[in-house]
TILOMI-955922 format. One record per residue (C-alpha): residue number from 1; residue in three letters; y, z, x. Coordinates in steps of 0.5 Angstrom, whole numbers. Layout:
residues N
SITE num residuo north    up  east
SITE NUM     ALA     Y     Z     X
...
END
This chain:
residues 650
SITE num residuo north    up  east
SITE   1     UNK   126   -76    16
SITE   2     UNK   121   -82    17
SITE   3     UNK   114   -82    15
SITE   4     UNK   112   -83    23
SITE   5     UNK   116   -78    25
SITE   6     UNK   113   -73    20
SITE   7     UNK   106   -75    23
SITE   8     UNK   108   -74    30
SITE   9     UNK   111   -67    28
SITE  10     UNK   105   -65    25
SITE  11     UNK   101   -67    31
SITE  12     UNK   105   -63    36
SITE  13     UNK   105   -57    32
SITE  14     UNK    97   -57    32
SITE  15     UNK    97   -59    39
SITE  16     UNK   102   -53    40
SITE  17     UNK    98   -48    36
SITE  18     UNK    92   -50    40
SITE  19     UNK    95   -49    47
SITE  20     UNK    98   -43    45
SITE  21     UNK    91   -40    43
SITE  22     UNK    87   -43    49
SITE  23     UNK    93   -39    53
SITE  24     UNK    92   -33    50
SITE  25     UNK    84   -33    51
SITE  26     UNK    85   -35    58
SITE  27     UNK    90   -30    60
SITE  28     UNK    90   -24    55
SITE  29     UNK    82   -23    54
SITE  30     UNK    76   -23    58
SITE  31     UNK    72   -27    54
SITE  32     UNK    72   -34    58
SITE  33     UNK    72   -30    64
SITE  34     UNK    66   -26    63
SITE  35     UNK    63   -33    61
SITE  36     UNK    65   -36    68
SITE  37     UNK    63   -30    72
SITE  38     UNK    56   -29    68
SITE  39     UNK    52   -31    75
SITE  40     UNK    56   -25    78
SITE  41     UNK    57   -20    73
SITE  42     UNK    50   -17    70
SITE  43     UNK    50   -15    62
SITE  44     UNK    46    -8    62
SITE  45     UNK    44    -6    54
SITE  46     UNK    43     1    53
SITE  47     UNK    38     2    47
SITE  48     UNK    40     8    43
SITE  49     UNK    36    13    40
SITE  50     UNK    33    12    34
SITE  51     UNK    35    17    28
SITE  52     UNK    30    22    26
SITE  53     UNK    27    22    20
SITE  54     UNK    26    29    16
SITE  55     UNK    23    31    10
SITE  56     UNK    27    35     4
SITE  57     UNK    25    42     7
SITE  58     UNK    27    40    14
SITE  59     UNK    20    38    17
SITE  60     UNK    21    33    22
SITE  61     UNK    16    27    20
SITE  62     UNK    18    22    25
SITE  63     UNK    22    23    32
SITE  64     UNK    22    19    39
SITE  65     UNK    19    19    45
SITE  66     UNK    20    15    52
SITE  67     UNK    18     8    53
SITE  68     UNK    19     4    59
SITE  69     UNK    19    -4    60
SITE  70     UNK    21    -9    65
SITE  71     UNK    26   -14    63
SITE  72     UNK    27   -21    67
SITE  73     UNK    33   -25    68
SITE  74     UNK    32   -32    71
SITE  75     UNK    39   -33    74
SITE  76     UNK    38   -27    78
SITE  77     UNK    31   -29    81
SITE  78     UNK    33   -31    88
SITE  79     UNK    29   -38    91
SITE  80     UNK    25   -34    96
SITE  81     UNK    23   -29    91
SITE  82     UNK    16   -26    94
SITE  83     UNK    12   -26    88
SITE  84     UNK     6   -23    91
SITE  85     UNK     9   -17    93
SITE  86     UNK    12   -16    86
SITE  87     UNK     6   -17    83
SITE  88     UNK     2   -12    87
SITE  89     UNK     8    -7    85
SITE  90     UNK     7    -8    78
SITE  91     UNK    -1    -8    78
SITE  92     UNK    -2   -16    76
SITE  93     UNK    -4   -22    79
SITE  94     UNK     0   -28    82
SITE  95     UNK    -3   -32    76
SITE  96     UNK    -1   -27    71
SITE  97     UNK     6   -27    74
SITE  98     UNK     7   -34    73
SITE  99     UNK     4   -35    66
SITE 100     UNK     8   -29    64
SITE 101     UNK    15   -33    66
SITE 102     UNK    12   -39    63
SITE 103     UNK    11   -36    56
SITE 104     UNK    18   -33    57
SITE 105     UNK    21   -39    58
SITE 106     UNK    18   -42    52
SITE 107     UNK    21   -37    48
SITE 108     UNK    26   -40    43
SITE 109     UNK    31   -35    45
SITE 110     UNK    30   -36    52
SITE 111     UNK    36   -36    57
SITE 112     UNK    37   -36    64
SITE 113     UNK    43   -31    63
SITE 114     UNK    39   -26    58
SITE 115     UNK    35   -21    60
SITE 116     UNK    28   -22    57
SITE 117     UNK    22   -17    56
SITE 118     UNK    17   -18    62
SITE 119     UNK    12   -12    61
SITE 120     UNK    12    -7    56
SITE 121     UNK     9     0    55
SITE 122     UNK     9     2    62
SITE 123     UNK     7     9    63
SITE 124     UNK    11    15    67
SITE 125     UNK     7    14    73
SITE 126     UNK     8     6    73
SITE 127     UNK    15     8    72
SITE 128     UNK    15    13    78
SITE 129     UNK    12     8    83
SITE 130     UNK    16     2    81
SITE 131     UNK    23     5    81
SITE 132     UNK    23     7    88
SITE 133     UNK    22    -1    90
SITE 134     UNK    25    -4    84
SITE 135     UNK    32    -5    88
SITE 136     UNK    29   -11    92
SITE 137     UNK    28   -15    86
SITE 138     UNK    35   -16    82
SITE 139     UNK    32   -20    77
SITE 140     UNK    28   -15    74
SITE 141     UNK    30    -8    71
SITE 142     UNK    27    -2    68
SITE 143     UNK    29    -1    61
SITE 144     UNK    28     5    57
SITE 145     UNK    27     4    49
SITE 146     UNK    25    10    45
SITE 147     UNK    19     9    42
SITE 148     UNK    17    12    35
SITE 149     UNK    13    19    35
SITE 150     UNK    10    21    29
SITE 151     UNK     9    28    27
SITE 152     UNK     4    27    21
SITE 153     UNK    -2    24    20
SITE 154     UNK    -1    21    13
SITE 155     UNK     4    17     9
SITE 156     UNK     4    11    14
SITE 157     UNK     6     6     8
SITE 158     UNK    12    11     6
SITE 159     UNK    15    12    13
SITE 160     UNK    13     5    16
SITE 161     UNK    13     2    23
SITE 162     UNK    17    -1    28
SITE 163     UNK    16    -7    32
SITE 164     UNK    19   -13    36
SITE 165     UNK    23   -17    33
SITE 166     UNK    21   -24    31
SITE 167     UNK    25   -30    31
SITE 168     UNK    26   -30    23
SITE 169     UNK    29   -23    24
SITE 170     UNK    34   -25    30
SITE 171     UNK    36   -30    25
SITE 172     UNK    38   -25    20
SITE 173     UNK    43   -21    25
SITE 174     UNK    43   -25    31
SITE 175     UNK    50   -21    33
SITE 176     UNK    46   -15    34
SITE 177     UNK    38   -17    36
SITE 178     UNK    36   -20    42
SITE 179     UNK    29   -22    44
SITE 180     UNK    25   -16    45
SITE 181     UNK    29   -11    41
SITE 182     UNK    25    -7    36
SITE 183     UNK    27    -6    29
SITE 184     UNK    24    -3    22
SITE 185     UNK    18    -7    19
SITE 186     UNK    16    -3    13
SITE 187     UNK    17     3     9
SITE 188     UNK    24     7    11
SITE 189     UNK    24     4    17
SITE 190     UNK    25    -2    14
SITE 191     UNK    30    -1     8
SITE 192     UNK    34     4    13
SITE 193     UNK    34     0    19
SITE 194     UNK    42    -1    20
SITE 195     UNK    43     7    19
SITE 196     UNK    37     9    24
SITE 197     UNK    38     4    29
SITE 198     UNK    45     6    32
SITE 199     UNK    49     1    36
SITE 200     UNK    47    -1    43
SITE 201     UNK    51     1    49
SITE 202     UNK    54    -5    54
SITE 203     UNK    55    -4    61
SITE 204     UNK    58   -10    65
SITE 205     UNK    56    -9    73
SITE 206     UNK    59   -14    78
SITE 207     UNK    55   -17    83
SITE 208     UNK    56   -19    90
SITE 209     UNK    54   -26    93
SITE 210     UNK    47   -23    95
SITE 211     UNK    47   -20    88
SITE 212     UNK    48   -13    90
SITE 213     UNK    51    -8    85
SITE 214     UNK    58    -7    87
SITE 215     UNK    61    -3    81
SITE 216     UNK    63    -4    74
SITE 217     UNK    67   -10    72
SITE 218     UNK    74    -8    71
SITE 219     UNK    73    -1    72
SITE 220     UNK    68     0    66
SITE 221     UNK    74    -2    61
SITE 222     UNK    70    -7    57
SITE 223     UNK    64    -3    57
SITE 224     UNK    61     0    50
SITE 225     UNK    59     7    49
SITE 226     UNK    52     7    46
SITE 227     UNK    52    10    39
SITE 228     UNK    45    14    37
SITE 229     UNK    42    12    30
SITE 230     UNK    43    17    24
SITE 231     UNK    38    22    22
SITE 232     UNK    35    21    15
SITE 233     UNK    33    27    11
SITE 234     UNK    28    24     5
SITE 235     UNK    27    27    -2
SITE 236     UNK    20    27     0
SITE 237     UNK    17    34     0
SITE 238     UNK    12    33     5
SITE 239     UNK     7    39     3
SITE 240     UNK     6    35    -4
SITE 241     UNK     6    29     0
SITE 242     UNK     0    31     4
SITE 243     UNK    -3    34    -2
SITE 244     UNK    -3    28    -6
SITE 245     UNK    -6    24     0
SITE 246     UNK   -11    28     1
SITE 247     UNK   -13    28    -7
SITE 248     UNK   -13    20    -6
SITE 249     UNK   -18    20     0
SITE 250     UNK   -24    15    -2
SITE 251     UNK   -20    13    -8
SITE 252     UNK   -15     7   -10
SITE 253     UNK    -9     9   -14
SITE 254     UNK    -2    13   -13
SITE 255     UNK     1    19   -15
SITE 256     UNK     8    19   -16
SITE 257     UNK    13    26   -17
SITE 258     UNK    20    25   -19
SITE 259     UNK    26    31   -20
SITE 260     UNK    28    28   -27
SITE 261     UNK    35    31   -26
SITE 262     UNK    37    27   -20
SITE 263     UNK    32    21   -19
SITE 264     UNK    29    24   -12
SITE 265     UNK    22    22   -11
SITE 266     UNK    18    28    -9
SITE 267     UNK    12    25    -8
SITE 268     UNK    10    17    -7
SITE 269     UNK     3    17    -5
SITE 270     UNK    -2    11    -5
SITE 271     UNK    -9    11    -4
SITE 272     UNK   -12     9     1
SITE 273     UNK    -7    12     6
SITE 274     UNK    -5    10    13
SITE 275     UNK    -5    14    19
SITE 276     UNK     2    12    22
SITE 277     UNK     0    14    29
SITE 278     UNK    -4     7    29
SITE 279     UNK     3     4    29
SITE 280     UNK     4     7    37
SITE 281     UNK     1     6    43
SITE 282     UNK    -2     0    47
SITE 283     UNK    -7    -2    42
SITE 284     UNK    -1    -2    37
SITE 285     UNK    -2   -10    36
SITE 286     UNK    -9   -10    35
SITE 287     UNK    -9    -4    30
SITE 288     UNK    -4    -8    26
SITE 289     UNK    -8   -14    26
SITE 290     UNK   -14   -10    23
SITE 291     UNK   -10    -7    18
SITE 292     UNK    -7   -13    16
SITE 293     UNK   -14   -17    16
SITE 294     UNK   -18   -11    12
SITE 295     UNK   -18   -15     5
SITE 296     UNK   -23   -10     2
SITE 297     UNK   -19    -3     3
SITE 298     UNK   -12    -7     3
SITE 299     UNK    -9    -1     7
SITE 300     UNK    -2    -4     7
SITE 301     UNK    -1    -5     0
SITE 302     UNK     3     0    -3
SITE 303     UNK     0     2   -10
SITE 304     UNK     5     6   -12
SITE 305     UNK    10     1   -11
SITE 306     UNK     7    -6   -12
SITE 307     UNK     1    -5   -16
SITE 308     UNK     2    -7   -23
SITE 309     UNK    -3    -3   -28
SITE 310     UNK    -4    -3   -35
SITE 311     UNK    -1     4   -37
SITE 312     UNK    -7     5   -43
SITE 313     UNK    -5    11   -48
SITE 314     UNK     1    13   -44
SITE 315     UNK     5     7   -46
SITE 316     UNK     4    10   -53
SITE 317     UNK    10    15   -52
SITE 318     UNK    14     8   -51
SITE 319     UNK    11     5   -57
SITE 320     UNK    13    10   -62
SITE 321     UNK    20    11   -59
SITE 322     UNK    21     3   -59
SITE 323     UNK    19     3   -66
SITE 324     UNK    23     9   -69
SITE 325     UNK    29     6   -65
SITE 326     UNK    28    -1   -69
SITE 327     UNK    27     3   -75
SITE 328     UNK    20     1   -77
SITE 329     UNK    18     8   -77
SITE 330     UNK    19    15   -77
SITE 331     UNK    16    21   -74
SITE 332     UNK    13    22   -81
SITE 333     UNK    10    15   -82
SITE 334     UNK     3    15   -84
SITE 335     UNK    -2     9   -82
SITE 336     UNK    -9     8   -86
SITE 337     UNK   -13    10   -80
SITE 338     UNK   -18    13   -83
SITE 339     UNK   -23     8   -81
SITE 340     UNK   -20     5   -75
SITE 341     UNK   -15    -1   -74
SITE 342     UNK   -18    -7   -78
SITE 343     UNK   -13   -13   -79
SITE 344     UNK   -14   -20   -79
SITE 345     UNK   -21   -20   -76
SITE 346     UNK   -19   -15   -70
SITE 347     UNK   -22    -9   -70
SITE 348     UNK   -20    -3   -66
SITE 349     UNK   -23     4   -65
SITE 350     UNK   -19    10   -66
SITE 351     UNK   -19    17   -66
SITE 352     UNK   -16    21   -71
SITE 353     UNK   -15    19   -79
SITE 354     UNK    -9    18   -83
SITE 355     UNK    -4    22   -79
SITE 356     UNK     4    22   -78
SITE 357     UNK     6    21   -71
SITE 358     UNK     5    28   -67
SITE 359     UNK    -2    29   -69
SITE 360     UNK    -3    22   -67
SITE 361     UNK     0    23   -60
SITE 362     UNK    -4    29   -59
SITE 363     UNK   -11    25   -61
SITE 364     UNK    -9    19   -57
SITE 365     UNK   -10    14   -64
SITE 366     UNK   -11     7   -62
SITE 367     UNK   -10     5   -69
SITE 368     UNK    -3     9   -70
SITE 369     UNK     0     5   -65
SITE 370     UNK    -3    -1   -66
SITE 371     UNK     0    -1   -73
SITE 372     UNK     7     1   -70
SITE 373     UNK     7    -5   -65
SITE 374     UNK     5    -9   -71
SITE 375     UNK    11    -7   -75
SITE 376     UNK    16    -8   -69
SITE 377     UNK    13   -16   -69
SITE 378     UNK    14   -16   -76
SITE 379     UNK    21   -13   -77
SITE 380     UNK    23   -20   -78
SITE 381     UNK    18   -24   -83
SITE 382     UNK    16   -30   -80
SITE 383     UNK    19   -29   -73
SITE 384     UNK    15   -25   -69
SITE 385     UNK    19   -28   -63
SITE 386     UNK    25   -24   -65
SITE 387     UNK    22   -18   -66
SITE 388     UNK    18   -18   -59
SITE 389     UNK    25   -20   -55
SITE 390     UNK    28   -14   -59
SITE 391     UNK    22    -9   -57
SITE 392     UNK    22   -12   -50
SITE 393     UNK    30   -10   -49
SITE 394     UNK    28    -3   -51
SITE 395     UNK    22    -3   -45
SITE 396     UNK    27    -6   -40
SITE 397     UNK    32    -1   -41
SITE 398     UNK    27     4   -39
SITE 399     UNK    26     0   -32
SITE 400     UNK    19    -3   -35
SITE 401     UNK    19   -10   -33
SITE 402     UNK    25   -10   -28
SITE 403     UNK    26    -9   -21
SITE 404     UNK    29    -1   -20
SITE 405     UNK    34    -3   -15
SITE 406     UNK    32     3   -11
SITE 407     UNK    32     4    -3
SITE 408     UNK    25     2    -2
SITE 409     UNK    22    -3     2
SITE 410     UNK    18    -6    -3
SITE 411     UNK    17    -6   -10
SITE 412     UNK    14   -10   -16
SITE 413     UNK    17   -12   -23
SITE 414     UNK    11   -11   -27
SITE 415     UNK    11   -15   -34
SITE 416     UNK    13   -14   -41
SITE 417     UNK    12   -20   -44
SITE 418     UNK    17   -23   -49
SITE 419     UNK    18   -29   -54
SITE 420     UNK    17   -34   -48
SITE 421     UNK    11   -31   -45
SITE 422     UNK     8   -32   -52
SITE 423     UNK    11   -39   -54
SITE 424     UNK     8   -41   -47
SITE 425     UNK     1   -39   -48
SITE 426     UNK     0   -40   -56
SITE 427     UNK     6   -45   -58
SITE 428     UNK    12   -44   -62
SITE 429     UNK     8   -41   -68
SITE 430     UNK     4   -35   -65
SITE 431     UNK     2   -30   -69
SITE 432     UNK     3   -22   -68
SITE 433     UNK    -4   -20   -68
SITE 434     UNK    -4   -24   -61
SITE 435     UNK     0   -19   -58
SITE 436     UNK    -2   -13   -62
SITE 437     UNK    -6    -9   -56
SITE 438     UNK     1    -8   -53
SITE 439     UNK     2    -2   -57
SITE 440     UNK    -4     2   -54
SITE 441     UNK    -2     0   -47
SITE 442     UNK    -7    -6   -46
SITE 443     UNK    -6   -13   -47
SITE 444     UNK    -1   -16   -43
SITE 445     UNK     3   -10   -40
SITE 446     UNK     3    -9   -33
SITE 447     UNK     7    -3   -30
SITE 448     UNK     8     0   -23
SITE 449     UNK     6     8   -22
SITE 450     UNK    14     9   -20
SITE 451     UNK    16     5   -26
SITE 452     UNK    12    10   -30
SITE 453     UNK    14    16   -27
SITE 454     UNK    21    14   -28
SITE 455     UNK    20    12   -35
SITE 456     UNK    17    19   -36
SITE 457     UNK    23    22   -33
SITE 458     UNK    27    18   -38
SITE 459     UNK    23    22   -44
SITE 460     UNK    24    29   -40
SITE 461     UNK    32    27   -41
SITE 462     UNK    32    25   -48
SITE 463     UNK    34    18   -46
SITE 464     UNK    37    17   -39
SITE 465     UNK    35    17   -32
SITE 466     UNK    38    16   -25
SITE 467     UNK    35    11   -20
SITE 468     UNK    29    14   -16
SITE 469     UNK    31    14    -9
SITE 470     UNK    27    16    -2
SITE 471     UNK    33    18     2
SITE 472     UNK    37    25     0
SITE 473     UNK    42    26     7
SITE 474     UNK    44    21    12
SITE 475     UNK    46    25    18
SITE 476     UNK    47    31    14
SITE 477     UNK    51    28     9
SITE 478     UNK    49    26     2
SITE 479     UNK    47    19     1
SITE 480     UNK    53    15     0
SITE 481     UNK    49     9    -4
SITE 482     UNK    53     9   -11
SITE 483     UNK    46     6   -14
SITE 484     UNK    44    13   -14
SITE 485     UNK    50    16   -18
SITE 486     UNK    50    12   -24
SITE 487     UNK    46    15   -30
SITE 488     UNK    42    10   -34
SITE 489     UNK    42    10   -41
SITE 490     UNK    36     7   -45
SITE 491     UNK    37     4   -52
SITE 492     UNK    33     9   -55
SITE 493     UNK    38    14   -59
SITE 494     UNK    37    22   -56
SITE 495     UNK    34    24   -63
SITE 496     UNK    28    20   -63
SITE 497     UNK    25    24   -57
SITE 498     UNK    24    30   -60
SITE 499     UNK    18    28   -64
SITE 500     UNK    15    25   -58
SITE 501     UNK    16    31   -53
SITE 502     UNK    13    35   -59
SITE 503     UNK     7    31   -59
SITE 504     UNK     6    31   -51
SITE 505     UNK     6    39   -52
SITE 506     UNK     1    38   -57
SITE 507     UNK    -3    34   -52
SITE 508     UNK    -3    40   -47
SITE 509     UNK    -4    46   -53
SITE 510     UNK   -10    43   -57
SITE 511     UNK   -11    35   -55
SITE 512     UNK   -14    31   -50
SITE 513     UNK   -10    35   -44
SITE 514     UNK   -12    42   -46
SITE 515     UNK   -17    43   -41
SITE 516     UNK   -11    43   -36
SITE 517     UNK    -6    48   -39
SITE 518     UNK    -3    53   -34
SITE 519     UNK    -2    60   -35
SITE 520     UNK     4    60   -30
SITE 521     UNK     8    54   -33
SITE 522     UNK     9    50   -39
SITE 523     UNK     7    42   -39
SITE 524     UNK     8    36   -43
SITE 525     UNK     3    30   -42
SITE 526     UNK     0    24   -44
SITE 527     UNK    -7    22   -42
SITE 528     UNK    -9    15   -41
SITE 529     UNK   -15    11   -40
SITE 530     UNK   -14     4   -39
SITE 531     UNK   -19    -2   -40
SITE 532     UNK   -20    -7   -34
SITE 533     UNK   -24   -13   -33
SITE 534     UNK   -27   -11   -26
SITE 535     UNK   -31    -5   -28
SITE 536     UNK   -30     3   -30
SITE 537     UNK   -23     5   -33
SITE 538     UNK   -17     7   -30
SITE 539     UNK   -15    14   -30
SITE 540     UNK    -8    15   -32
SITE 541     UNK    -4    21   -33
SITE 542     UNK     4    23   -34
SITE 543     UNK     7    30   -34
SITE 544     UNK    13    33   -35
SITE 545     UNK    14    41   -33
SITE 546     UNK    16    46   -35
SITE 547     UNK    17    44   -42
SITE 548     UNK    24    48   -43
SITE 549     UNK    27    46   -37
SITE 550     UNK    24    40   -33
SITE 551     UNK    24    40   -26
SITE 552     UNK    18    35   -24
SITE 553     UNK    15    29   -27
SITE 554     UNK     9    26   -24
SITE 555     UNK     5    20   -26
SITE 556     UNK    -2    19   -23
SITE 557     UNK    -7    13   -23
SITE 558     UNK   -14    13   -20
SITE 559     UNK   -17     6   -21
SITE 560     UNK   -24     6   -24
SITE 561     UNK   -25    13   -24
SITE 562     UNK   -26    14   -32
SITE 563     UNK   -22    18   -37
SITE 564     UNK   -15    20   -36
SITE 565     UNK   -16    28   -37
SITE 566     UNK   -22    28   -32
SITE 567     UNK   -19    25   -26
SITE 568     UNK   -11    23   -26
SITE 569     UNK   -10    29   -30
SITE 570     UNK   -12    34   -25
SITE 571     UNK    -8    31   -19
SITE 572     UNK    -2    31   -23
SITE 573     UNK    -2    38   -26
SITE 574     UNK    -4    41   -19
SITE 575     UNK     2    37   -16
SITE 576     UNK     6    40   -21
SITE 577     UNK     3    47   -20
SITE 578     UNK     5    47   -12
SITE 579     UNK    12    45   -13
SITE 580     UNK    13    50   -19
SITE 581     UNK    10    56   -16
SITE 582     UNK    10    55    -9
SITE 583     UNK     2    56    -9
SITE 584     UNK    -4    52   -11
SITE 585     UNK    -7    57   -16
SITE 586     UNK   -12    53   -20
SITE 587     UNK   -16    51   -13
SITE 588     UNK   -22    49   -17
SITE 589     UNK   -18    43   -20
SITE 590     UNK   -16    41   -12
SITE 591     UNK   -23    42    -9
SITE 592     UNK   -26    37   -15
SITE 593     UNK   -21    32   -13
SITE 594     UNK   -21    32    -6
SITE 595     UNK   -29    32    -6
SITE 596     UNK   -30    26   -11
SITE 597     UNK   -31    19    -8
SITE 598     UNK   -31    12   -12
SITE 599     UNK   -32     8    -6
SITE 600     UNK   -39     6    -9
SITE 601     UNK   -36     3   -15
SITE 602     UNK   -31    -1   -11
SITE 603     UNK   -37    -3    -6
SITE 604     UNK   -40    -6   -13
SITE 605     UNK   -34   -10   -15
SITE 606     UNK   -33   -12    -8
SITE 607     UNK   -40   -14    -8
SITE 608     UNK   -39   -18   -14
SITE 609     UNK   -33   -22   -12
SITE 610     UNK   -37   -24    -5
SITE 611     UNK   -43   -26    -9
SITE 612     UNK   -38   -30   -13
SITE 613     UNK   -35   -34    -8
SITE 614     UNK   -41   -35    -4
SITE 615     UNK   -39   -30     2
SITE 616     UNK   -44   -24     1
SITE 617     UNK   -47   -21     7
SITE 618     UNK   -51   -15     6
SITE 619     UNK   -51   -12    13
SITE 620     UNK   -44   -13    14
SITE 621     UNK   -42    -9     7
SITE 622     UNK   -47    -3    10
SITE 623     UNK   -43    -3    16
SITE 624     UNK   -37    -3    13
SITE 625     UNK   -39     3     8
SITE 626     UNK   -42     7    14
SITE 627     UNK   -35     6    18
SITE 628     UNK   -31     8    12
SITE 629     UNK   -35    14    10
SITE 630     UNK   -35    16    18
SITE 631     UNK   -27    15    17
SITE 632     UNK   -27    20    11
SITE 633     UNK   -31    25    14
SITE 634     UNK   -26    25    20
SITE 635     UNK   -20    25    16
SITE 636     UNK   -22    31    12
SITE 637     UNK   -24    35    19
SITE 638     UNK   -17    33    21
SITE 639     UNK   -14    35    15
SITE 640     UNK   -18    42    15
SITE 641     UNK   -16    43    22
SITE 642     UNK    -8    42    21
SITE 643     UNK    -9    47    15
SITE 644     UNK   -12    52    20
SITE 645     UNK    -7    51    25
SITE 646     UNK    -1    52    19
SITE 647     UNK    -5    58    17
SITE 648     UNK    -5    61    24
SITE 649     UNK     2    60    25
SITE 650     UNK     4    64    19
END
């Protein structure tokens, strides 16, 4: 065959394929028929009910309530449209009507053929009045969009909120979202958006020459049925969650509780908290703006997931595990701690004397764990970079310095510094003493409360953990996400955990946590008091209970509160008590927590910051203090009212 013939044959084949495809689309599908007839066929979208969110015990946390809006399709607007009468019907001025139409036309995704949101948040009374006469205005339709109804008044960061989709949101999934659609913007609402949103229904309605409905297109054969969103059952126990949020009123910090056997998150509380009811209603936009602009309280900042804290003495547990795994110490190792740590001009005060590991955990010896960390960096003489990288890998295996790859909307990596960090700061020939404070949980280490709880669960399990997660059931069936079925093993051998667990037992029997010992269940714990440059120390506490068969792990951080056993400790142990016994027996600990306030310290720090940047205004600060104090009182009254209602119901 000649070359020219081959070219003609190829072109003929391509043309034949193209013609066949075109014929198929035109003769056997409705794709182009609908486009050609789109001025006489109206597309109605049916918005599905969003899935309901329950806690682990079946309590409804987030449901739905009806919300109505008017949509506008310019292609259906007749030339003789009576603007004045329509404006009177919907209670707006003629000027407002014109301005709103112009705003719609200016939107990026505007189309004459696409229904666009004209008015939102219409009341039932508005709809009842409009419904009788809306048929006269075919360019406008009443659209029912389910709006979220929050059945609780705490945990706004955890649950999240929904809002109208932005241009960027539409770009991420332009096959589903249209301008005016609602989607999850934060929390569970965002991370489980696809499950919660459902699938829109579609109806194709034929119009006559006067744009009146004359029935379904092709008898409804092309219509799509609406699919409601899937219900979610969270791993959260809301009684515990609400209790934790109450203890964080007038405080900043977080309380996280996990089931160490499953990785299920029982409590994920952050302070300050947000009432999710602020996310609904006609003032929603203004409320969201106020929350975002509150740079003092930063309520949108979820400290349980996003805040990186120096872990203080709680980190000594992990220092000892890494040192034993690296072979530089054993539980019987004794360091010269009688006079504290004093090496190469670095002096660190400490508790206890020249003791082995378990008594050193019991009294929280700064000296002991500084020596242990120094031993890891000196494992390879003259090469601290190799030692610190080996330590870093072990810490990463506990989930420190890593994203946990869970089902939460936000998170932070934290910081576990390695050789690159120190070589960049000090040069290639950096010295181990420049990083020695890491051993006692100070220095350059930053850990989120969720990471700390997860790593403590790994101690409870002697070296393994499941990825922490927030959703237990999807539509009544176990969460199918494979990430939460993988057992992650740390790089520390199981045999090394026994001594650390005995040390945590000693903390509660006769050490720094002895005042928090319960007569109803056994506890393993470690206190932490982390120095921070802004002001008073952070109070930190980790807890495992019961000791013989761990069912709950709690990590608590209270910013600028003082000793770990004084503030974070009571928060952790009361959460464990309520979960394990079903009641709060040591009410004095709980009452002490809910009545305490560290706002004066936070205001003092804020004052100093404003002075530093030249924006200090005493009158403004006093007004803020008064408003915050009033809010705290109202929150307490609301909480007490809810308790009385629950008690009466029982």
